C-alpha positions as CSV (number, residue, x, y, z in Angstrom):
1,M,17.1,-9.9,-10.5
2,R,18.4,-10.5,-7.0
3,V,17.8,-7.9,-4.3
4,A,19.3,-7.9,-0.8
5,L,17.6,-5.9,2.0
6,H,18.5,-5.2,5.6
7,T,16.1,-4.4,8.5
8,T,16.4,-4.5,12.2
9,V,13.8,-6.0,14.6
10,R,13.2,-4.5,18.0
11,P,15.0,-6.6,20.6
12,D,11.9,-7.1,22.7
13,R,9.8,-8.1,19.6
14,I,12.0,-10.9,18.1
15,A,9.6,-13.7,19.1
16,D,6.6,-11.7,17.7
17,Y,8.5,-11.1,14.4
18,E,9.3,-14.8,14.0
19,A,5.7,-15.7,15.0
20,A,4.3,-13.3,12.4
21,H,6.4,-14.9,9.7
22,R,5.1,-18.4,10.5
23,E,1.6,-17.1,9.5
24,V,2.2,-14.7,6.6
25,P,-1.3,-14.4,4.9
26,A,-1.7,-16.6,1.9
27,E,-3.2,-13.7,0.0
28,L,0.0,-11.8,0.6
29,T,2.3,-14.6,-0.5
30,A,0.2,-15.1,-3.6
31,A,0.4,-11.4,-4.4
32,I,4.2,-11.4,-3.9
33,R,4.5,-14.4,-6.3
34,A,2.1,-12.8,-8.8
35,A,4.3,-9.7,-8.8
36,G,7.2,-11.8,-10.0
37,V,9.0,-13.0,-6.8
38,S,10.3,-16.6,-7.2
39,E,12.0,-16.7,-3.8
40,W,12.3,-14.5,-0.7
41,T,14.4,-15.6,2.3
42,I,15.0,-13.8,5.6
43,W,17.9,-14.6,7.9
44,R,18.2,-13.2,11.5
45,S,21.4,-12.6,13.5
46,G,20.4,-11.1,16.8
47,T,18.3,-8.2,15.8
48,E,19.7,-7.9,12.3
49,L,17.5,-9.2,9.5
50,F,18.9,-9.9,6.0
51,H,16.5,-10.5,3.1
52,L,17.3,-12.0,-0.3
53,L,14.7,-11.8,-3.0
54,D,14.8,-13.3,-6.5
55,C,12.3,-11.4,-8.6
56,A,11.6,-10.4,-12.2
57,D,11.5,-6.7,-11.6
58,Y,11.8,-5.1,-8.1
59,A,10.2,-1.8,-9.1
60,R,7.2,-3.8,-10.5
61,L,7.0,-5.7,-7.3
62,L,6.8,-2.6,-5.2
63,A,4.3,-0.9,-7.6
64,E,2.0,-4.0,-7.5
65,L,2.0,-4.3,-3.7
66,E,2.0,-0.6,-2.9
67,H,-1.8,-0.1,-2.4
68,L,-2.8,-3.7,-1.9
69,P,-4.8,-3.9,1.4
70,V,-3.2,-7.1,2.6
71,N,0.2,-5.6,2.1
72,L,-0.7,-2.4,3.8
73,A,-1.9,-4.3,6.8
74,W,1.3,-6.4,6.8
75,Q,3.5,-3.3,6.6
76,T,1.6,-1.8,9.6
77,R,2.1,-4.9,11.6
78,M,5.9,-5.0,10.7
79,A,6.2,-1.3,11.6
80,E,5.3,-2.3,15.2
81,L,8.1,-4.9,15.3
82,L,11.0,-3.3,13.5
83,D,13.5,-0.7,14.7
84,V,14.9,-0.1,11.2
85,A,12.5,-0.8,8.4
86,H,13.7,-0.9,4.8
87,D,12.0,1.9,2.9
88,Y,11.5,-0.5,0.0
89,S,12.3,2.2,-2.5
90,A,13.1,0.9,-6.0
91,G,16.4,2.6,-6.1
92,G,16.8,1.9,-9.8
93,A,19.7,-0.4,-10.6
94,H,20.9,-0.1,-7.0
95,A,17.8,-1.5,-5.3
96,G,18.6,-2.9,-1.9
97,L,22.1,-3.4,-0.6
98,P,24.9,-2.9,-3.0
99,V,26.9,-5.9,-4.2
100,V,30.4,-5.9,-2.8
101,W,31.6,-9.3,-4.1
102,Q,30.1,-12.3,-5.9
103,L,31.5,-15.7,-6.8
């Protein structure tokens, strides 16, 4: 399944956010892949962040990462950098941003 998410980085923390993503812990990326994610891309336009994930099952991904210490540490770090953090709720069939149009 493909899931699109939106977050907003604090204007004064853009450089920190980008630096953090240059050094995502290998343990976290391995856990994300093991939870069924084949691809996760983040684009930035000013302070707006747009995420696109391809995963087997978004609810499973969230459940597998929810209590993982490396993910909890990462989420704490991201909370310091983001103005608007996605709540990462599974949302059933409507996980993430709703599809408006697709070619």
